[in-house]
N, C-alpha and C positions, 0 to 999 in steps of 0.2 A: 463342376466348379470351373470357372474360366481361367485363362492364363493370367498370371499376376507377376508384377515385377516390383521389387522394393527400390524406390528412389529416395535418395537422401540429399538434403541441401547441405553438402559438405563444403563445397568450394565457394569462395567469394573473392572479389577483387581485393578487398581489404586484407584477407588472410594471405592471398598470394603475394601481396606486397611485402609481407613479413617473412616469407619463405627464404631460407638460406640462398643467397644469390649464386653461390657455387653450385647448388643443386639445379637451379633454373638453367644456368649456363651449360652444365653437363648434359642435362636433358635436351636442350635445344641443339647442342652439338651432335648428339646422337640422332635426333630427328632429321637434321640436315644431311647426316651421313646416309640415312635411309632414303632420302630423296635422291642422293647421288647414285644409289644403286637401283633406282627406279622402283622402289616399293610403292604400292598403290596409295593414292591420296587418302582413301577411306581408312586404310590401316594407320596412316600417320596421324590422322585426326583422332582415332580411337586411342592410340598410344599417348598422345598429348593429354587427352582427358584423364586417362588412367594415372599418368604421372602427376597431374595436378592434385588428384585425390590423395595419392601417397605422400606428396610433399606437404600437404596440409596436415595429414595425420602426424607426420614426422615433426612438424612445427608444434602442434598442440600437445603431443603425448610423448615425444622422444627428443626434446631439447634441440630440435632443428639441426640434428647432426648431418654432417656431410655423408653422402651416399656410401662412399668407399670405407667409411668408419663404422658402418652398421655391423652389428653382431647377429649371429643366428638367433639368439634369444630375442632380440628386438624384432626380427622378421616374424618370429612366432607370436610376439605380442600384437603386431599389426594384424596378423591373420585372425587371432582371437577377437580383437576389437571389431574387425569387419564382420565376423560370423555372429558374434553374440551381442554387440552393441548396435551396429548398423543394420543387422539382420540380413546380411548378404547371403545369397545362395552359394554353395560350394563351387558351382560353375563360374560365378562371377569372380570369386576369389582366385580361382585357377587362372582366369583371364588376366587379372591385374598382376599376379605373380609371374605369369609368362612374359608380360611387358617388362617387369623389373629384371627378369632373368636375361632377356634379350639385351637390355641396357648393360647388364653385367658382362655379357659376352663381348659387347662392343669395347668396353673398357679393357678387358683382358686381351683381346685380339688386335685391336686397332691402336689403343693408347699405351700399349706396353713399352713403347720406345721412349716414353716420357717418364722422367725420374719419379714423379709423383705417383705413378700408377704401376711401377715395375713389380711390386710385390703383391698386387691385388689378386685375390682369389674369389671367384664367384661362390656365393653361399645360398642363393635363393632356392635352388633345387634341392638343397640338403634338408629343407623343412618340409616334412610330409604334408601333402594336401589333405584337406577334409574330404570325406567320402563323397564322391560324385553322385548326385541323384537327379531325378527329374522333378522339377518344381512346377512345371507348366503342364497342365493336362492337355493332351493332344486332341484336337478337333478332327473327327472323322466324319466327312460329309457323304450322304447318300446321293444317288442320282436325283431323287425327288427334291431334296433340299437345294441342290444346285439349280435345278429347273425352276423351283419356286423363286429363288433369288433372282434369276434372270428375268422371269416373267414379271416380277414385282418392279424391277428397274425399268422394264419396257413400259409397263402401265403408268409409271411415273414420268415417262418420257426422258429418263436419264440414260440416253443412248450411249454416251461416252463410257459411263461406268459399266453398262451392260456389255459393251464391246470388250472392255478390259477384263471383266470376269470371264467372258467366253474365251478370249484368246489364251488366258492362263489355264482355264479348265481343259482346253483342247490342245494344250502344248506342254503343260507342266513347267513352263519357264518361271524363273525367279522374277520378283518384283522389279529389280534393277534392269532386267532384260526386257521386261514389258515396256519400260519407259524409253527404250531405244527403237521401238517399232516405228516404221515409216509406212505411209500409205501405199507406196509402190510395192511393198512386200506382199500385198494381197491382190495383185493383178494377175492376169493370165500367164505372163512370162515367168512368174514365180510358182505357178501351180504345177505340181509334179505327181507322178504315179497315179494320176486321176483320183487323188484322195486327200491331198494336203498342199499347203504352201510351204516353200522352203525359202527362208529369208537369206539375205546376204550375211556375211560374217559380222557378228556383233561381239561386244565385250561381255564375256561371261566371267564367273568367279575364277580368280587366279592372281598370281603375283604380277606386280608392275602396273603402270598406268593403263596399259592396253589389256591387262588381264589375259585370259585365254580366249582367243578369237575362234568363234564357232558359229556355224549356221544352225538355225532353230527351225523346227517343224511345227506347223499349226494345222490340225486336222480340220476337214471341211465342215464339221459340225458347228464351227464358230461363225460360219458365213451369214446366217440371218441377222445376227447382232452387229456384225461388222457392217453389213449393208445398211442397217438402220442408222448407224452413226455417220456413215459416209453420205447418205442421202440427206440427213439433217445438216451436215456441213455444207453440202451443195446448195440447199434451199436457203441457208443463212449466210452465204457468201464467205464461208470460212475456208481460207486457202493456206495450207502449210504442208510441208513434206512430212511433218511428224503426225503420228496417229493420235497422240494424247497431248492436250494443249492447256496452257494458261494464256491469259490475255492482259495487255496493258492498254488502258484507254488514253488516246491522244487528245490534245487540246481541241481539235476539230471534231471530236466525237467518234472518230474511227478507232479501230483496235489494231494493235500489233500482236501477233500470236507467237508464242514461244513454246518450245518443248517442255512438257510437264516434268518437273523434277521429283515429285513425290506424290504417292497416292494413299499415304497413311490416313488422311482425313476421310477417305471413303470407308475405312474398315468399321468405324463406329456405326454407320448406317447399316452396313451389311450384317453386323452383329445383331442389331435391333430386328432386322427382317428375319434372320434365321432363328433368333431366340437362343443362340449360343455363340460362344466367342469365335470370331472370324479373324483370320490372318492369312495373307496371300499364300504363304508357304503350305497351308493345308491343302490348297488346290494342286500342289505338286504331288502330294501323297494321293490325292483323289485321281489324278490322271494315271499314275503308275498302277494304282489298284484296279482301275477300269481296264487297262490294257491287259493286266494279268487275268482278270475275270473272263476276258475274251479268248483265253488260252493261247495268246501269242507266245512264240518261243522267247526264251529269256534273252537270246542274243539280239532279237529284233527290238525288244523294249530297251535294251542297253544302247543300241545304236540310235534309236529314236531320241533318247535323252542325251546322247553323246558322252556316256559314262565310260571311263577308262577301265572300270572294274565291275564285274557282275555282283559284287558285294553290295553295291548301292541298291540293288533290287530288294534285298532283305530289309533295308532301312525304310524305303518308301512304299513298299507294298504292305497295306494294312490288313490283308486277308491272311488268316492263319490256315494251316493245312486242315485243321479240324473243321473250320468254317466251310470247307469245300468237300467234305466227305460225301455229301449227298450227290454232288456232281459226278463223282467217280465210282461210287459204290451203290449197289442195291442188293436185294435178297438173293439175286442170282450170281453175285460176285462183282467183278470189275466191269464197269460200263465203258462202252466205246464213246469217247468224247470228241466232237468235231472241233477242229481248230478255227478260231475266228480270224478276221482281217481288220486292218486299220480303218477300212471304209465303213465298218459297222459302228464306229464310235462317233 
């Protein structure tokens, strides 16, 4: 069963126009505060969307009460409505409650010198969350499936998409990191250890507009697909510093190329090719699992991904210890296993 998300048409302009203006103002004040402390734009967009949903519920089912007047019973009612009427997952409910809790902390810690808020006490975290569960089945890809996907894209002459899949499969980078790739990152000056490319520092997941700045590694196995895309660009006069592109047609028939902002549209095609649900993050698991199967030391895999903690290895490695018994044991006891290298991937 593929990954699924319950989406509800909860918010509309007409409903938002009827929301308590004090709630709208309070929410916007908080979001401006987050901007002032350099919280990432993506986080602010997510918070704004979550607030809109809560404001509309409060309008329709809770007499449009001002946020600071809400009771614990009413927060529990919202949680019940989200879970049993809208069909939200426990994980999504936790996310929206985390947003409301952060707003509460802002009121308590920043607005406490204003008479209106002096006696405010946060209550969101006092309502127990529904049990967290996994509602999306994880896609675990084999080497053969990834090779089939790449071969099919090449056969269709979809070289940009093939290059994108290859770079993620041979680096484990996130989708947002892929979109920051530049052509120059794949030249000889960036080729290191005779095995991989090392990019300049790019924005990775983290707080603030700049996130966590980190260099990324892309193994040499991606080269055939990168070369096909760069050759296609050369033959068709496509010039841009960015690896992945969208274009705008000018009045004279020429094109202006821009950095691609999203690759979500690709995933439906990839799902059709594979015959099971595809999402880019599954390739992050795929890369970590392959490195583990090569018997690379944990600290090498950790450094390759730039993880601060070795605990991440357990999250992204899809191989269980029992899966590998045959590698380490035979009828004579424990086998001697040779350690692999990054150049083998």
